[in-house]
N, C-alpha and C positions, 0 to 999 in steps of 0.2 A: 523603441525607446529615439523619439526625436531632440535630446537636449543633447548636445553630443556632449557636454559635462557630464552626461549620466552616466553614458555611454563607456566614458576614461576612466570613470570610479570603478564601472561595471567590470571593463578588460582586466583592470588592479586586481578587482576581488576574485575573479576568476584563475589570475595569475597565483593569486594566494593559495587558494584550491589545488591547481595543479601541482605546483612547487610541493604541498602537500601530502602527495602522493596519491591523489583522485584523480579521477578520469574523465574530466570533462566530457561530455555528449552535446554535441554544437554541427547545426544547426537544431534546436527542440523546438516540437511545433507547442504553444501553450495557448490556451483558448485565451480570448481578454475577457475582462470582469465581463461584459454583457455578454458576451457568448454562454460564460456560465450561469449567470441570470437567465436564461431566455433557454437555455438546454435541458433536457431531463434525463439527468444524471441519478432520478431514483433506484435503477437499475445497479449505478456502484455502489451507491448507499448502501440496499439492498443485501449486494453483494459481499460488502464487507461484513455489514451486522450477522449476516451469517454464519461468517469464518467466525466470526468472534463469538457469535452463540456458541457453534458447534466444538471448537476449542474448548471454551469450558464446558459444556457436558461432556465433552471425553477424559477432561482431567475428575469430575465429579464421578465418574461412571470407573473412573480408572483408582482414583481413591477408594469407592464402594465396593468394587470388585475387586482387588487385590488384583489387577489382570495391567498387564503394560500394551492400550491400545494404540497402535502404529499406522492403522488406514481403514481405512470407512469400513471395507470387506468385514474388517475382525468383529469392528463397532454393529453391525444388520448381521453378521453370524450371534453374535452375544444376545444382541437383543430377541432372535428368533427360536430360542432356544428356551 
């Protein structure tokens, strides 16, 4: 943050968050917009999409099979029967 007034307001916001009980991790390494646009974050998207899709599949199977799936091992075991 190059503008000192922005830094002051940012620190005030962090103080509010801390006073509400949050733990602020500082410093954090947040990439710039340029780094994000130039980066190859397709794996992050695929990873998140996979987890969301897997959760939806498990929920549907739980409803269809009347079983509470709690692990991927259980899912594999049921699917191989």
